[in-house]
N, C-alpha and C positions, 0 to 999 in steps of 0.2 A: 089418722096418722098421729103419733105421739109428739108432743112439743119438741123433745130433744132430737127426734128423727127429722122434723122440719127444720130445726136449726142446723143440723149436719148437712142436710141437702143444700140449704141456702149458702153454707160455707164452701162446700165441695164443688158445686156446680160451676161457679165462676172459675175456680181453679182449674178444672178440667178444660174449660173453654180456653183459658190462657195456655195450658200445656198443649192443647190441640193447635192453637194458633202458632206456637213456637216450633211446631214440628217441621223439620227441614223439608224442602221440596224434593221430590223424587228426582234423582239425576236423569237428564234427558237421554234418550237412546242415541247411541252413536250414529252419525250420518256421514256417508261419503258421497260427495257431489263430484261428478266428472264432466268436464267441459272439453269438447274437441274444437279444433280450429273451424271445422265445417267450411262454410262458404268463404272464410278468410283465405283458405288455401287456394281457391280458384282465382283470387285477385292478386295474391301476394307471394305465393310460394312457388319457385321455379328451380329446377335442377341444373347442374352443370350441362353444358351443350346448348342452353338457352342464350340467344343473344338478341339485342334490339338495336337497330340503326335509326338514329334521329337526325333530322335536318332543322337548322335554325332558320326561321323565316326572315330574319333581318339581315344576316350575313351570308346565308347559303351554306354555312359550314356543316359538315357531317361529323357525327359523334357515334361511334359504335361502343356499346356497353355489353358485357357478358357476365354470366354467373360463374364465379370461380369455386364456390362451395355453398352447400345448403344442408342443414339438418333440421329434422323435426323430432321433438322429444316430449317428455312429460315431466312436470315437477308437481310437488305436493306441499301444501300448507296446512298446519293445524291451527284451529282457532285459539286465541289467547284471552278473549273477553268472556264474561259470564255467559252472554247470550250465544257465544260461538265455539265454546270449548268442546262441545260435542261434535263439531263439524270438521271434517277433513276435506279439503278442496283439491282435486287433481285437475291439472289443466295442461293441454297440449300447447307447445310453443314452437316457434321456428326461429332460425337465424341464418341469414343469407348474406353473402358477400359479392359485390359487383365491382368489376374493374373496367378501365378504358385506357386506350393509348392516347387520347386526345390531350393536347397541351393548350390550356386556355390563356387569355390575355395577361393573367398574373404570372404565367410560367408554371402553374400547377398542373400536376397529373393526378387527379383525384382518385379516391377509392370510396366505396359506400358500404355501410353495414345496415341491413334492414332486419329488425327483430320485433317480436310481439311481446306485449305486456298484457296479462290477463287481469281478472278481477282479484280483489283482496278478500281473504277468507273472513276477515273481520268487518266486511261491509254490512251495515245495518239495514234492515233486520236479518238479511241473509245475502249471500253473494250471488247476485244475478249474473247471467251470461253477459260477458263484455270483453272485448279485445280492442287494443290500440296498437297499431304498428308504428315504430319510430325509425327514422332513417338518420344515419350519421355520416356526414361527409368528412373525410380526412384529407387534408391538403396543407401545403406549407403556409399559404397566405389567406386562404378563405376556408371556411368550414364550420361545422357545428351540428347539432341534432335538432330535428323537428318531428313532430307527430304528423304522419302523412296519410293515415287511414284509420278509421274507427268503425266498430260494429258493436252495438246497433247503430243504424244509420241516422244519427241525430240531425234534425234540421234546424239547428240553433247555434248561434255564435257564442253561446255560453260554454261550449266545449272547446278543447284545445284543437281539435280537428273535427269538421262537420261537413256533411254532404249538402251541397247547394243545388244539385240537379241529378236526375236520373234519365238517361237518354237511351232510346231504343233505336235499332237500326241506324246507328250513327255512321256516316260516311267520312272517311279520311284518307286522302292520297290513294284513292282507287279501291280501298277495302271498306267493308261494312261490318260493323261490330254490333251484335244484337243487344248487349246490355253494357252500358257505360255509366259508371258512377263518378260524379265530379265532386271532389273534396276541396274545400277552402282550407289552406294551410297558412296559419298566421306565423309571422316571423320565420320565414323559410330560410334556413342557413344551409340548405342541402341543394339548392338550385344549381344545375350545371352551367357554369359560366361559358361565354363565347370568347372569341378573340378580342372582343371590345371589353375591357374591364367595367363591370358595373357594380353598384352598391348592393351588398347582400342583405338579407334580413327582412325584406318586404313580404307582403302576402303573395302566395302563388295558388293557382288552381291546377290540381292534378286530375287528369282524366284516366280512370282505370277501366280497362275492358276485361270482361270475365274470360278467364283462361288465356289471357294475353299479358296482362300487366299494365304498366304505364304507356299510353299511346300518345299523350300530349301533356305539356306542362306550359302554362302561361304565367309570366312573371313581369309585372309592371315596375320595372327597376329604372335606375338612372345611371347615365354614363359618368364614370369617375372624372374624366378629364375636364368636363364643363357642366355637368349636372342636367344635361339634356335628357328628357324622358327616353327610355330604351325598353319600350313595352314589347318584349320578345317572347317567342313561342318555339319550343322544340317539339317537333311532330314526328311520329313514327313513319318510316318509309319502307323498311324491310324488317323481317324478324324470323327467328327459329325458336320454337317454344318446346320445352321438355318438362312435363309435370309428372 
């Protein structure tokens, strides 16, 4: 090879390498991810015509709750980060409203909204399947929002709601429930009060039976009048389920 050819090669080769290195990455192929509620529906979604009748183990009071409306739909998100711009995430959601005629010790006649929150499309490195259901209690003197159900079923207190137990063939008030998931709900502002006013916001344990919904809620609260512990439980005694 002639000297000038060797020199030209020595100059051009590094330049070509630099140009090659600066070449923009090929855009990622568009991806659409679709997540359905799946088993979340079995535990959380019920149609009008559904009612649950609960009894308080401390006071013996009866509270009937029923579904006034329920809808299931789908919403879509488009990624906004470099690693997610090619991703479209479609997820089912539900929104359910529950009413009662019960007047509690505060004089409140509460209503509840239960709805699902799915995964974020910008979750890194990709949006895994995940749902959290939150419950909002509307009342004049007590109320608020708390996460009451989560899937995947994390067994960790580092999540806002987490499963503490899985029960099979669980017996309650003459009925047997084949699969019951118990969730620990921190700072529960949704607990149904009794005729004895108690302090809201403590932890609660929610027992969810598959294809039935909430069958039991335990709340270690305190009586407002004197601070005496009022560790009360509402347990299901009758039901009519429409899914």
